DRENKOL-593203 format. One record per residue (C-alpha): x, y, z; residue number from 1. Coordinates in Angstrom, 3 decimals. Example, Ala and Ser with C-alpha at 12.3 -4.5 7.8 and 13.67 -1.06 7.14 Angstrom:
2
c1 | c2 | c3 | n
12.300 | -4.500 | 7.800 | 1
13.670 | -1.060 | 7.140 | 2
% end
This chain:
84
c1 | c2 | c3 | n
-1.876 | -4.746 | 14.590 | 1
-3.326 | -5.550 | 11.179 | 2
-3.250 | -8.754 | 9.186 | 3
-2.089 | -8.454 | 5.598 | 4
-4.237 | -10.234 | 3.019 | 5
-3.821 | -10.890 | -0.679 | 6
-0.604 | -11.346 | -2.611 | 7
2.668 | -10.725 | -0.843 | 8
2.608 | -6.960 | -0.587 | 9
6.072 | -6.115 | -1.959 | 10
7.062 | -9.446 | -3.523 | 11
9.019 | -9.304 | -6.742 | 12
9.657 | -5.564 | -6.528 | 13
13.240 | -4.574 | -7.270 | 14
13.839 | -1.782 | -4.759 | 15
17.172 | -2.683 | -3.246 | 16
17.527 | -2.838 | 0.503 | 17
14.540 | -0.616 | 1.202 | 18
11.837 | -3.242 | 0.556 | 19
12.403 | -5.466 | 3.632 | 20
12.326 | -2.425 | 5.914 | 21
9.128 | -1.118 | 4.324 | 22
7.481 | -4.531 | 4.556 | 23
8.326 | -4.726 | 8.271 | 24
7.010 | -1.211 | 8.859 | 25
3.856 | -1.948 | 6.888 | 26
3.116 | -5.202 | 8.747 | 27
3.545 | -3.456 | 12.093 | 28
1.541 | -0.343 | 11.186 | 29
0.346 | 0.525 | 7.644 | 30
-0.010 | 4.129 | 8.817 | 31
3.574 | 4.521 | 10.037 | 32
4.571 | 8.071 | 8.981 | 33
7.693 | 6.760 | 7.238 | 34
5.433 | 5.042 | 4.678 | 35
3.707 | 8.337 | 3.821 | 36
0.314 | 6.605 | 3.748 | 37
-2.349 | 8.727 | 2.097 | 38
-5.917 | 8.393 | 0.836 | 39
-6.596 | 8.120 | -2.879 | 40
-9.911 | 9.873 | -3.515 | 41
-10.497 | 8.744 | -7.094 | 42
-9.925 | 5.046 | -6.354 | 43
-11.939 | 5.373 | -3.150 | 44
-14.899 | 6.633 | -5.178 | 45
-14.506 | 3.791 | -7.694 | 46
-14.255 | 1.065 | -5.036 | 47
-16.873 | 2.573 | -2.732 | 48
-14.464 | 2.379 | 0.229 | 49
-11.418 | 4.276 | 1.427 | 50
-8.338 | 3.318 | -0.578 | 51
-4.884 | 4.188 | 0.740 | 52
-1.453 | 4.251 | -0.879 | 53
2.031 | 3.920 | 0.579 | 54
5.249 | 5.103 | -1.037 | 55
7.621 | 2.233 | -1.722 | 56
10.388 | 4.105 | -3.506 | 57
10.557 | 7.029 | -5.909 | 58
7.409 | 6.899 | -8.045 | 59
6.500 | 3.355 | -6.927 | 60
3.278 | 3.070 | -4.890 | 61
1.134 | 0.310 | -3.464 | 62
-2.578 | 0.670 | -2.779 | 63
-4.646 | -1.093 | -0.127 | 64
-7.832 | -0.889 | 1.907 | 65
-8.849 | -2.011 | 5.365 | 66
-11.428 | -4.729 | 5.943 | 67
-11.807 | -4.625 | 9.711 | 68
-8.363 | -5.496 | 11.077 | 69
-7.223 | -6.949 | 7.731 | 70
-5.197 | -4.985 | 5.175 | 71
-6.089 | -5.981 | 1.603 | 72
-3.506 | -5.057 | -1.043 | 73
-4.727 | -3.978 | -4.465 | 74
-2.234 | -2.599 | -6.966 | 75
1.505 | -1.900 | -7.052 | 76
2.848 | 0.544 | -9.649 | 77
3.627 | 4.161 | -10.516 | 78
1.287 | 7.120 | -10.074 | 79
-0.582 | 5.731 | -13.092 | 80
-2.342 | 3.279 | -10.740 | 81
-4.256 | 6.234 | -9.291 | 82
-6.079 | 6.678 | -12.565 | 83
-7.872 | 3.363 | -11.992 | 84
% end
């Protein structure tokens, strides 16, 4: 199990009833297939480490990286966040 670091991962996001479920899934396993976790190559190159994104809802994404057993959240937004 991973520890989540940084700001509250989905706090303040207006996504209806889906957000609490996603937060629970993410805390238990950030690579749960229901989150559709995927690598973001461009941001990974910019940060010099592997950056992942999860789908929150529709076009809304959240990016993070792993620091050992800790998950560090970066950016929450639309696909525009991938442009760095």
